[in-house]
N, C-alpha and C positions, 0 to 999 in steps of 0.2 A: 032200129038199125039192123039191116040184114047181114048175117055173118058172111065174111069173105073167106072162101076156101071150101074144102070138101072133107068129109069124114075119112080118117085113115083106119088102118087095121086095129089100132088101139092096144096092141100087146105091150105089157109092162111087167116089171118084177120089183119086189122090194130091194132097195139099195142099188138098183141099176144105175142111178145117176149120182152115186156118192162121189165120184171123182170130179165131175163138173161142179157139184154143189160145194165141195171143198175149195175148188179153184175160185168160184164166185165169191165165197166168203172171204178168202184171202186177198184176192185181186180187186174186187169191186166193193169190198166192205166199207172202204172210206167214203165212196159215193153214197152208199146206203145210210151210213151214219150222218152224213151231211145233208141228206134230203129233207126238204120241208115236209113232204108227205112220203113216208117210207112204204110206198105201194109197189108190190112185185106181182107180175103176172106169169103164171105157168101155162103156156099155150099148148093145147093138145095133149093133156095128161093121159088120155087113153081110157080103156074100159074100167080101170081101177084108179082111184085117187091117191094111191099109196105114196107115189113119188112126190105129189104136191104136199101131202101131209109131212113128209120127210123134209122137203125144202123149207117149209115154215119153221120146223123145229131147228134146223141147222142155221137159218138166218136169224132166228131169235137170239142166238148166242152172240151175234154181231150187234143187233139192235132189237131189244125186247118188244118194242111196239110195232114191229114190222107187220104189215098186212099183206097176205098172199091171196090172190084170186086165181083159181083154176078155171080155164076156159076150154070148152069143148063145143064143137058144132052139133054133135049128136045129142038131142035133148034127152034121150034115154040114159046116156052116160051122165049127164048133169043131174038127172033125178036120182040115179043110183049113188052119186057122190054126196048127196045131201046129208046122209047120216054121219059123214066124216067132218062136216062143217063145224067151225068153232067161232061163231060171231063174237067180236068183229074182226078177229085175227085171221080167220080162214074161211073162205067162201068159194062157192062154185056157181058158175053161170054160163049161159050159152054165148059163144062168141068165136070169132076167127081172127084173121090177120088185121082186122080193123080194131081189135082189142076191146070190142064192145063199148067204144067211146071212152075207155079209161085212159089215164095218162100216167103210166108207171115210170119209176126210176130204173126198173130192171125188168127185162123179159127173158124168160128161159123157154126156148122152143127146141126141144130135143126130139129127134126121131120123127119129125113132122114132114119137113120138105123132102126128105129122102124118098117119100112115097109120091111125090109130085113130079111132073115133067120138068126138064131143065129150064124151059122158057118161063116157068112160074117163079123162079128164084128172084129175078130182078124186081118184078112187081110186088112180090111178098116182102122182100127186104125193105123196099121203099115204103110200103104200108106200115110196117112195124116201126121203122125209124121216124116216120112222120108223127107217131103217137107218143114218142118218148118225152118224158119230162126233161128239163134242162140238165145236162150232165149225165143223162141216162145211158143205158147200154142194152143191147140185145145179145144174148148168147145163143147161137143156133148151130146145131150139129147133130152127130149121130154116134151111137155106141152099140156094142153087141149086147145080146140078151143078159149075160151075167154082169155086164159093166166092167169087164176087164180091159177092153179096148175102146177108146173114145177119141173123137176129133170134133173141135168146134171152132167157130169163128166168133169174134167179138165185133159188134157193129156199134158205131156211135151215130148221132144224128147226121154227121158229115159223110159217113160211109164205113166200109170195112176197115178194121184196125189191125187185127192179128189172127193168126191160126195157131191153135194149140193141139198138140198130140199128147195123149196120155195112155199109159199102159200099166198093167200089173206086171212088173218086171220079172217076177218069178216064173211066169208062164210065157214070156215073150221070146219067140224064136229069132225074130229080126225086126227092125223098125219097118221094113217094107210091108209087114203084116197089117200095119195100120192103114194101108192104102184102101182096104175094103170098107173102112169106116170114115173115109173123107166126107165132108159135107157135100151136099148136092152141087153146090157151086163149083166144086173142084174135082169130084170123082171122075167125071167124064173127060177131064183134062189131064189125067194121070197117064200121059203118053210121052214118048221121047220128043224133045223139043219144047215141052212146056215146063215152066218154072217149078211147079209142084212135083213133077216127076224128077227133076234135077235135085230138089231138096231131099226127097225120099231116097234117091240113089246115094246122095252124099251121106245121109244117115246110115244107110246100109254099109257103105264102104268103111265109115268110121267105126261102126259096130264090129265089123269083121276085124279091123286093125286093132281094136281094143280087146280082142279075145283073151290075151294074157291076163287082163284085169278080172276076168271071170273067176280066177282063183280066190279073189277077195269078195266075190258075190256079184250078182247081176246089177245091183245098185251102183257099185264102183265102175263096172263096165259101162253102164249108161252115162254116168257122169263124165267119164273119159270120152265117150262117143260124142256127147253134146258139146263138150269143151273143144274137141277137134273141129267140129262143124263151125262153131263160132269163130275159132281161130282162122278158119279158111275164108272168113268174110261174110258168112250168112248172118243177117241181123237178128240174132237171138235176143229176145227182150227180157227173159227172166234169168235167174241166177241159180247157183247150186242148191239152195234150199228147196226150190221147186223141182230141180232135176232129180233130187234124191227120192222124190215121190213118183218118178217115172214120167215126168212131163218135159215138154219143151215148147216154148211159145216163140213164134217168129213173126216179124212184121208182114202184114198182108201184101205189101208191095213186092216182096221177094217171091211170093208164090202165086200171085194173081195171074189168071189166064192171059195169054198174050192177045187173044182175040178181044178187041174192044167191046164187041157186042155182048160179051159175057159179063161186063160190069153193070151192076144195077143202076137204074136211073136215080137222080137226086130226089129226095123226098119232097112231096108237095107241102106247102105251108098248111098247118092244121087249120081246120075250119072253126 
């Protein structure tokens, strides 16, 4: 099977994806525990397999027999990662958005689509969703190099479910800073009149209004900020325990681009 996609820059760092990994373990751990085959794919791990190795270690705390396969289109990167393999729990092979024919319960695809053109998002999402095991999920998004700012979408077989924003609160100047790390599906729609812009503006306004809570620390200010946004009617899906970590998850419908052509096509039935 020919890999679907193109090689990206491949830059990565240890612990860069710690925030999304912690969210996956907490939010999708139930699906992983219930899976008949606990197979997870890390798509586009880059020039170093370090974040794939970390993912296996973190998910093993949720389900010890989890199997993680790192996929890369570049065969040189696959060969370089071989020394980090730990059969049968951790493997590396060549593959792209077709997932090398695998049927995982979970796919992590971070910092991949950001390097693609916008019109590649729909077909790529559809290809990933079509390969999911029943009840599976795709987590696709972007983070900065140190992993302090991150945004990701959760996809199911039926389509996008949510958007999560996550930040290291001690270094966050304002929620609007997260705009530069929006997933490819949204970053070009962060303009006035689009829902994701409205959401970030609402967060910025609430953050500013919550400035007095900074006396008690950035965490309390963030909690107040998110509570205000939820009180204003935004469909925030998580609760205070996640907010305390510098996260907020909102329903996809609330931030989806108004342009219908921006929505990915429905997945084709698997062959």
